[in-house]
C-alpha positions in Angstrom: 0.2 -0.1 -0.1 1.8 3.4 -1.0 1.4 6.5 0.5 -0.2 8.3 -2.4 -3.0 6.1 -2.5 -3.6 6.4 1.0 -4.0 10.4 0.7 -5.8 10.0 -2.2 -8.4 8.0 -0.3 -8.5 10.0 2.7 -9.5 12.8 0.6 -12.5 11.5 -1.4 -15.4 12.7 0.6 -16.3 16.1 -1.1 -17.4 18.7 1.5 -15.5 17.7 4.3 -13.1 19.4 6.5 -9.7 18.2 7.1 -10.2 16.4 10.7 -12.2 14.5 8.6 -9.5 13.6 6.3 -7.1 13.5 9.8 -9.4 10.9 10.7 -10.0 8.2 7.4 -5.5 8.7 7.3 -5.6 7.9 11.0 -7.1 4.7 10.0 -5.4 3.6 7.2 -2.4 4.4 9.3 -3.8 1.7 11.4 -4.1 -0.6 8.8 -0.8 -0.2 7.4 0.8 -0.6 10.8 -0.7 -4.2 10.8 -0.1 -4.6 7.1 3.8 -4.2 7.4 4.3 -7.2 9.4 3.4 -8.8 6.0 4.4 -6.6 3.6 7.7 -4.7 4.3 7.1 -2.8 1.1 3.8 -1.1 2.7 4.0 2.5 3.6 3.1 4.1 6.6 1.3 7.5 6.0 2.7 10.7 8.0 0.9 11.2 11.2 -0.9 14.2 11.1 -0.6 15.3 7.7 -4.1 17.1 7.7 -3.5 18.2 11.6 -5.0 16.8 14.2 -8.2 14.2 14.1 -10.1 15.4 16.8 -11.5 19.2 16.9 -10.7 21.2 19.8 -13.3 20.3 22.5 -15.1 23.6 23.9 -17.1 23.1 26.5 -21.4 24.1 26.5 -22.1 26.8 29.0 -25.4 27.2 30.6 -26.9 30.7 30.5 -28.9 31.0 34.3 -31.9 30.7 32.4 -31.1 27.5 30.4 -30.6 25.5 33.9 -33.7 27.1 35.3 -35.7 26.0 32.4 -34.0 22.4 33.2 -35.2 22.5 36.6 -38.7 23.4 35.6 -38.8 20.6 33.1 -37.4 18.4 35.7 -40.9 19.5 38.2 -42.8 18.2 35.4 -41.3 14.8 35.1 -43.8 11.5 36.1 -43.5 10.0 39.4 -43.9 10.9 43.2 -40.0 11.6 44.2 -38.2 11.5 40.6 -39.2 15.1 40.1 -37.6 16.3 43.2 -34.9 13.7 42.9 -34.1 15.4 39.2 -34.4 19.2 40.1 -32.6 18.6 43.3 -29.6 16.5 41.4 -29.5 19.5 38.8 -29.0 21.9 41.5 -26.3 20.7 42.8 -24.3 19.8 39.9 -24.8 22.9 38.7 -23.9 25.1 41.8 -21.3 22.9 43.0 -19.3 21.3 39.9 -19.3 17.8 41.0 -19.1 14.9 38.6 -22.1 13.4 37.8 -20.6 10.0 39.1 -19.5 11.5 42.0 -22.9 12.7 42.8 -24.7 9.9 42.1 -22.3 7.8 44.6 -22.9 9.9 47.8 -24.5 8.0 50.6 -26.7 9.9 53.1 -23.8 10.3 56.3 -21.5 12.1 53.5 -23.8 15.0 52.9 -23.6 16.9 56.2 -26.6 19.5 56.5 -25.8 20.8 59.1 -22.2 21.9 58.5 -23.0 22.3 55.1 -20.6 20.4 53.4 -20.5 17.8 51.2 -17.7 14.6 51.4 -16.6 13.3 47.6 -15.3 9.7 48.8 -12.6 8.3 46.3 -13.3 10.4 43.3 -11.7 10.1 40.2 -8.2 9.3 40.6 -9.3 8.0 43.9 -9.1 11.6 45.5 -11.2 12.0 48.5 -12.3 15.8 49.2 -14.7 18.1 51.2 -17.3 20.2 49.0 -18.4 23.4 50.7 -22.1 24.0 49.6 -23.4 27.6 49.3 -26.1 28.6 51.9 -28.8 28.2 49.2 -28.3 25.5 48.1 -29.0 23.4 51.8 -32.5 24.2 52.0 -33.8 22.5 48.8 -31.1 19.5 49.9 -32.9 19.5 53.3 -36.5 19.3 51.6 -35.4 16.4 49.0 -33.6 14.4 52.1 -37.1 14.9 54.0 -38.9 13.5 51.4 -36.6 10.6 50.3 -36.2 9.6 53.9 -40.4 9.5 54.3 -40.1 7.1 51.1 -37.3 5.1 51.6 -36.1 5.3 55.1 -33.1 2.6 54.9 -32.2 4.1 51.1 -28.1 4.1 51.3 -27.6 6.7 48.2 -28.3 10.2 48.8 -30.1 10.2 45.9 -32.9 7.4 45.0 -34.7 6.2 42.3 -38.4 5.6 42.3 -37.8 1.9 44.0 -35.6 3.4 46.5 -32.5 2.2 44.7 -29.3 4.0 44.0 -29.7 6.3 40.6 -27.8 4.4 37.4 -25.7 6.9 35.4 -27.6 5.3 31.8 -30.7 6.4 33.9 -30.0 9.5 34.3 -28.6 10.2 31.2 -31.8 9.0 29.7 -33.7 11.5 31.6 -31.8 14.3 31.0 -31.9 13.7 27.3 -35.3 14.4 27.5 -35.0 17.4 29.6 -32.6 18.9 27.2 -35.0 19.3 24.7 -36.8 22.1 26.2 -33.5 24.1 25.5 -33.0 25.7 22.3 -29.5 25.4 21.8 -27.3 25.7 18.5 -24.3 23.2 17.5 -23.4 20.4 19.8 -26.7 19.6 22.1 -25.3 20.3 25.7 -23.9 17.3 28.2 -25.1 17.0 31.7 -21.6 17.1 32.5 -21.3 20.9 31.2 -23.1 21.6 34.3 -19.4 20.6 35.8 -18.0 23.1 32.9 -19.9 26.0 33.5 -19.9 25.9 36.9 -15.8 26.5 36.8 -15.8 28.9 34.0 -18.3 30.9 36.3 -16.0 31.3 38.7 -13.2 32.1 36.6 -15.4 34.4 35.1 -16.1 36.5 38.5 -12.4 36.3 39.5 -11.2 37.6 36.6 -13.8 40.3 36.8 -12.5 40.9 40.3 -9.2 43.2 41.3 -7.7 40.1 42.5 -7.7 38.2 38.9 -8.4 34.4 38.6 -4.2 33.8 38.1 -3.4 33.2 41.7 -6.6 31.4 42.7 -6.7 28.4 40.0 -4.9 26.1 42.4 -7.4 26.6 45.0 -10.4 26.0 42.0 -8.2 22.6 41.1 -8.7 21.6 44.6 -12.3 22.4 44.7 -13.0 20.5 41.4 -10.9 17.6 42.6 -9.0 18.0 39.9 -5.5 15.7 39.8 -3.3 18.2 38.2 -3.8 22.1 38.0 -2.9 22.3 34.4 -6.6 20.3 34.1 -7.8 23.5 35.8 -6.2 25.6 33.2 -7.4 24.0 30.6 -10.4 26.5 30.8 -9.2 29.4 30.2 -7.9 27.4 27.0 -10.9 26.1 26.0 -13.0 29.3 26.4 -12.9 31.9 24.4 -14.2 34.4 27.1 -11.8 33.2 29.8 -8.6 33.6 27.3 -9.5 37.1 26.3 -9.9 37.8 29.7 -6.5 36.7 30.5 -4.6 38.0 27.5 -6.1 41.7 29.0 -3.9 41.2 32.4 -1.0 41.0 29.9 -1.7 44.2 27.4 0.3 47.4 28.7 -1.9 50.1 30.4 -2.8 52.7 28.0 -1.0 55.2 30.4 1.7 53.1 30.2 5.0 54.2 28.5 6.3 51.9 26.2 
C-alpha cells in the first residue's frame, strides 16, 4: 500500500473538512501498521499530515435561564420522588461542579446538611475531598432529604430512584436527554457534565472580573474540583474564548504606560 493511494482515499469525501481527512488517514495508518508485518513494502502514511483528527473540545456553558428551564422541566417528570430528585441533582451539579458520578455515589452520611459540607470519597483518581455548600443550596437539599427519608428511610444513597435504589448513570443520562429538549441550543447538544464546566468557568469569570484576578486562585479551584493536576484547571482558560480573552487582557500594557 502506497502513501499516495492512502492520501487520495482520505481526501475522497467532498465537502468535508481537514478533521475528517485526518480521521480517515489515521484509520489507514492503523491498517498499514498491521500490513507492514506481512509486507515490508507497505508505506506508513505520515502522522498529522492533515492536522489533528479531533477538533479542540469547547465546553457548552449554560446560562442561568437554561439551568432554570432544566429545573422546570425536571419538576414536570412523572413519579412521586423523581421530579424532586432530578431538580435537586441538577441544581447540585450546577452550584458545586461535582462530577455526575460523584453525585450519584453520595451516601446519606456524606452529605452534612448541618455543616453545609459534602464528602466526596474516592473520586476520580482516588482522591477524597470536602466540598462546601452555599447556604442557598441547603434548603432544597434538606427538603429532598426529608421526602426521600419518608419514602425510603433505609436507602443508602442520597439520591434514590422511584424504587429506592441508587440512581444509575445510564438512567440519569436518558432522563437528561429528555429534559434538554426544552432548551434552544445551536450546535452540539449540551451534556449533563457541562454543568461542571459551566460552574468552573463562571467562577473563573468572576475572579477575572475582580481586582485580584484568577491567576493566583486557580489552585484553589483545582483542589475544589478534584483535579489531579492544576493544568487540568488551566485548560478552561484555553478552551473558553471569553476566559482566554480575559487572561490576555491582564498582560496588555496600560494605555497610560509608556513603551
